[in-house]
C-alpha positions in Angstrom: 42.1 119.9 108.4 42.3 123.8 109.8 45.6 124.0 108.2 44.2 123.1 104.9 41.4 125.2 105.4 43.4 127.9 106.2 45.4 127.5 103.0 42.3 127.7 101.0 42.2 131.2 102.4 45.0 132.1 101.1 43.7 131.3 97.5 40.1 132.9 98.4 41.5 136.2 99.9 43.1 137.3 96.6 39.8 136.3 94.6 37.8 138.2 97.2 40.0 141.4 96.2 38.7 141.6 92.5 35.0 140.4 93.6 32.7 143.4 93.0 31.7 144.9 96.5 29.2 147.0 95.1 27.5 149.0 92.3 27.6 152.7 92.6 26.4 155.8 90.3 24.8 159.3 90.4 21.1 157.8 89.5 20.4 154.5 88.8 19.3 155.5 85.2 22.6 156.4 84.2 24.2 152.9 85.1 26.2 152.0 88.0 30.1 151.4 88.0 31.4 148.1 89.7 33.5 148.8 92.6 35.9 146.1 93.9 38.8 146.4 96.6 41.6 146.5 93.9 39.3 149.3 91.7 38.7 151.1 95.3 42.7 151.2 96.2 43.3 152.5 92.4 40.9 155.1 92.5 42.4 156.1 95.7 46.0 156.1 94.8 45.2 159.0 92.4 43.3 161.1 94.8 44.7 160.3 98.3 47.9 158.4 98.5 47.6 158.1 102.3 43.9 156.6 102.2 44.8 154.1 99.8 47.9 152.8 101.9 45.3 152.6 104.6 43.1 150.5 102.7 45.8 148.4 100.8 47.1 147.5 104.5 43.3 146.7 106.0 42.0 145.0 103.2 44.8 143.4 101.7 48.0 142.9 103.8 46.1 142.5 107.3 44.3 139.4 106.1 46.8 137.7 104.0 49.5 138.4 106.8 47.4 136.7 109.4 46.4 133.7 107.3 50.2 133.3 106.3 51.3 133.6 110.0 48.5 130.9 111.2 49.9 128.5 108.1 53.4 128.8 109.4 52.0 128.0 113.0 50.3 125.2 111.6 53.0 123.7 110.0 55.5 124.4 113.2 57.7 127.0 111.3 56.4 129.8 113.9 55.6 129.1 117.5 52.3 129.2 118.9 52.9 132.0 121.1 52.0 134.5 118.6 48.1 134.3 118.6 48.2 137.9 120.6 49.6 139.4 116.9 46.8 137.1 114.9 43.9 138.5 117.0 45.0 142.1 116.2 45.6 141.7 112.7 42.0 140.0 112.6 40.4 142.7 114.4 42.1 145.2 111.7 40.9 143.2 108.8 37.5 143.2 110.1 37.4 147.0 110.5 37.7 147.1 106.6 34.4 145.3 106.4 32.7 147.7 108.8 34.2 150.7 106.9 33.0 149.3 103.7 29.3 149.2 105.3 29.4 152.2 106.9 30.5 154.4 103.5 27.3 152.5 101.6 25.1 153.7 104.6 26.4 157.0 104.4 26.4 157.4 100.6 22.5 156.1 100.7 22.1 158.2 103.6 23.0 161.5 101.5 20.9 160.7 98.9 23.0 161.9 95.9 23.4 158.5 94.4 22.7 155.0 94.2 24.5 152.1 95.7 23.7 148.0 95.6 25.6 145.6 97.4 27.1 143.0 95.4 28.2 139.8 96.0 31.6 140.5 96.6 31.1 142.3 99.8 29.5 139.0 101.2 32.4 137.1 99.6 35.1 139.1 101.4 33.1 139.2 104.7 33.2 135.3 104.6 36.8 135.4 104.2 37.3 137.4 107.2 34.9 135.9 109.3 36.4 132.3 107.9 39.5 133.5 108.7 38.8 134.5 112.4 37.0 131.3 113.2 40.2 129.1 111.9 42.2 131.2 114.0 39.8 130.7 117.3 39.6 127.1 116.7 43.4 126.6 115.9 44.3 128.5 119.1 42.0 126.0 121.1 43.4 123.2 119.2 47.1 124.4 120.0 46.1 125.0 123.4 44.4 121.6 124.3 47.7 120.0 122.9 49.9 121.9 125.0 51.8 123.3 122.2 53.8 126.7 123.1 
């Protein structure tokens, strides 16, 4: 069952990249721009390529790589000894959610603009947390079955 839920995450992650994380603007009266992970990376690409690559890695590559490697372990293509790498990738992916939340708090605290969180932030957070749960349960299952 865990292997199928993990495969579902391979579909949910890309959907979460296009979901609105927040709506931001200078003043609420002038309307708010919708920001997703993809639109954020596109904007960063124009102004700060290094930061764009960091966000690209933490938000897109790390979660998908972790999920894909776990799927390969579930189907016996990779040995289960690589759970330490999966744990590292999971922590890196969760750092992205923390950074997004930190940016929202800073932006609201400065008082220069207006930020509203959107459903995509919760959707992306759910995907990350579900992936961590699948990893932990899989590790326990593999350990109990005595697989390497």
